[in-house]
C-alpha positions in Angstrom: -113.0 13.6 99.4 -111.9 17.4 98.2 -110.0 19.5 99.9 -108.3 23.0 99.0 -104.5 23.8 99.8 -103.9 27.0 101.5 -100.8 29.0 102.1 -102.0 32.4 102.9 -101.2 33.1 106.2 -98.2 31.3 106.4 -94.7 33.6 107.1 -92.6 34.9 104.6 -89.0 32.8 105.3 -85.8 34.6 105.7 -82.3 32.7 104.8 -81.7 32.0 108.3 -85.1 30.7 109.5 -86.2 27.2 109.3 -89.9 26.6 110.6 -90.7 23.3 112.6 -93.8 21.3 113.2 -93.6 18.7 116.0 -93.7 16.0 113.1 -90.7 17.8 111.2 -88.2 17.8 114.6 -89.0 14.2 115.0 -88.0 13.6 111.3 -85.3 15.8 112.0 -83.9 14.7 115.2 -85.0 10.9 115.5 -83.9 9.0 112.0 -82.7 6.2 114.0 -86.5 5.7 115.6 -87.8 6.6 112.6 -86.1 3.8 111.0 -87.3 1.2 114.0 -91.2 2.0 113.3 -90.5 1.8 109.7 -89.2 -1.9 110.3 -92.2 -2.8 112.3 -94.5 -1.8 109.6 -92.6 -3.5 107.3 -93.0 -6.6 109.8 -96.9 -6.3 110.4 -97.2 -5.7 106.4 -95.0 -9.4 105.8 -97.4 -11.5 108.6 -100.4 -10.1 106.2 -99.3 -11.7 103.1 -99.7 -15.2 101.8 -97.0 -17.7 101.8 -96.6 -16.9 98.3 -96.5 -13.6 98.5 -93.9 -13.6 101.5 -91.3 -15.0 99.2 -90.8 -11.5 97.1 -91.3 -9.5 100.0 -89.0 -11.6 102.1 -86.0 -9.7 100.2 -86.2 -6.7 102.4 -86.9 -9.0 105.9 -82.7 -8.1 107.5 -82.2 -4.5 109.1 -79.8 -3.4 106.8 -82.4 -4.1 103.4 -84.9 -2.5 105.3 -82.6 0.9 105.9 -81.8 0.6 102.7 -85.8 0.8 101.8 -86.2 3.5 104.3 -83.4 5.4 103.0 -84.4 5.6 99.2 -88.4 6.5 100.5 -86.5 9.3 102.7 -85.0 10.7 99.1 -88.3 12.4 98.3 -87.7 15.3 100.8 -84.4 16.2 98.3 -86.0 18.8 95.8 -84.5 21.6 93.7 -85.8 25.1 94.4 -85.4 28.6 92.6 -82.8 29.5 94.9 -80.8 26.1 94.5 -80.9 24.8 90.9 -78.0 23.3 91.2 -78.3 20.6 93.4 -81.2 19.4 95.5 -81.9 20.5 98.9 -83.7 19.0 101.9 -87.4 20.4 101.8 -86.9 20.6 106.0 -84.6 23.7 105.2 -87.0 26.0 104.2 -91.0 24.4 104.6 -93.3 26.3 106.4 -96.9 24.8 107.5 -99.1 23.8 105.2 -103.0 24.4 105.7 -106.1 23.2 103.9 -110.0 24.3 103.4 -112.3 21.1 104.9 -115.6 22.4 103.8 -115.0 26.3 105.1 -112.5 25.0 107.7 -108.9 26.2 107.7 -106.5 23.3 109.1 -103.0 22.8 109.6 -102.1 19.4 108.2 -98.6 17.2 109.5 -99.8 13.9 109.2 -102.3 12.2 107.2 -105.1 11.9 109.8 -105.0 15.5 110.4 -107.7 15.4 107.2 -110.0 13.4 109.7 -111.2 10.8 106.9 -110.6 7.4 105.9 -111.8 8.2 102.6 -108.9 9.2 99.0 -108.4 12.9 99.3 -108.3 15.2 96.0 -106.3 18.4 96.9 -107.2 21.0 94.9 -105.2 24.7 94.7 -103.8 27.1 92.0 -100.4 26.5 90.6 -97.3 27.4 92.7 -99.2 27.3 96.1 -96.9 24.5 97.1 -98.9 21.4 96.6 -95.9 19.2 95.5 -94.2 20.0 98.5 -96.5 19.8 100.6 -97.2 15.9 99.5 -93.6 15.3 99.6 -93.4 16.5 103.2 -96.7 14.3 104.0 -94.6 11.1 102.5 -91.8 11.8 104.4 -93.6 12.3 107.3 -95.3 9.3 107.1 -92.4 7.2 106.6 -91.1 8.3 109.9 -94.6 7.5 111.6 -94.4 4.3 110.6 -98.0 3.6 109.9 -97.9 3.5 106.4 -95.3 2.3 103.4 -95.6 5.6 101.6 -95.0 5.9 97.8 -94.4 9.4 96.4 -95.5 9.1 92.4 -95.0 11.8 89.7 -97.5 11.0 87.4 -96.3 13.7 84.3 -93.1 10.6 84.3 -95.8 8.0 83.6 -94.9 6.8 80.2 -97.3 6.8 76.7 -98.7 3.5 77.7 -97.2 2.6 80.5 -100.1 1.8 83.4 -100.1 3.3 86.8 -99.5 -0.2 88.5 -96.3 -0.6 85.9 -95.3 2.8 87.1 -96.0 2.1 91.0 -94.1 -1.2 90.2 -90.9 0.0 88.7 -90.9 3.0 91.9 -90.8 0.2 94.3 -88.0 -1.2 92.3 -86.2 1.5 93.0 -86.6 1.3 96.5 -85.0 -1.9 96.2 -88.5 -3.6 96.5 -88.7 -5.7 92.9 -92.5 -7.1 93.7 -95.2 -8.2 90.9 -98.5 -7.3 90.5 -100.3 -10.2 92.9 -98.1 -9.0 95.6 -98.3 -5.1 95.1 -102.3 -6.0 95.2 -101.8 -8.1 98.7 -99.8 -5.3 100.4 -102.8 -2.8 99.0 -105.0 -4.9 100.8 -102.8 -4.6 104.0 -104.1 -0.9 104.8 -100.5 -0.3 105.2 -100.0 1.0 101.4 -100.3 5.0 100.7 -99.8 6.4 97.4 -99.3 9.7 97.3 -99.7 10.8 93.2 -98.2 14.0 92.4 -99.3 16.5 89.3 -102.3 14.7 88.0 -103.3 18.3 86.4 -100.1 18.1 84.2 -101.3 14.9 82.2 -102.6 15.5 78.6 -106.7 14.8 78.4 -106.1 11.4 77.0 -103.7 10.2 79.7 -105.9 11.6 82.6 -109.0 9.6 81.5 -106.7 6.4 81.6 -105.3 7.3 85.1 -108.2 8.3 86.5 -110.1 5.1 85.4 -107.1 2.9 86.9 -107.2 4.9 90.1 -110.5 4.5 90.4 -110.1 0.6 89.9 -107.5 0.8 92.4 -109.8 2.5 94.9 -112.8 0.1 94.8 -110.8 -3.3 94.8 -108.7 -2.1 97.3 -110.8 -0.6 100.6 -108.0 -0.1 102.4 -105.3 1.8 100.1 -104.9 5.4 101.1 -104.5 7.6 97.8 -103.8 11.4 97.8 -103.7 13.0 94.5 -103.4 16.8 93.7 
């Protein structure tokens, strides 16, 4: 499914203004509740795995380990801006509602289910429109909502010859979740894995073709896997 990102009607933001959606308020004020919801998601994924895969996934079965995983994924909210190049800031200090065009209809999106489809989604838009910030926002929102284990991937950082699967595994390893490809595929089949793939257009032509083939293979092999691409 293709959708177009749109920001035309968003208000300008002064230094002292913060615009909050219902989801943003949930994330900003309910970190403990978010962690509890995420813990239930992790437990439900674990139940769906084979006994062999559980040996790997059980490395995050304690509350402390789940908290570490949650905190690592939540770091996707920290970004550098033109007004703050020396350190990362929380995107909720400047984020404003994002809208997309679904066909000819303009719709505000605060969570994945707002797209109204179970298909994988390609978000299109011009450079500088805020697509990457939008994707980071969705990652952090879904983390708190607890329906998925969201994984944010910056495609431009994939090395020469490195596969998308290898990069996903390395990203999960940075989350303190050291899995192999077999376990990753089982998690994808559980319907609880959300891949948010950023900056596809920044790949060179050779890498684009290779990564696109991998995305198509993942989508075809794992029907319950959710993928968002910009």
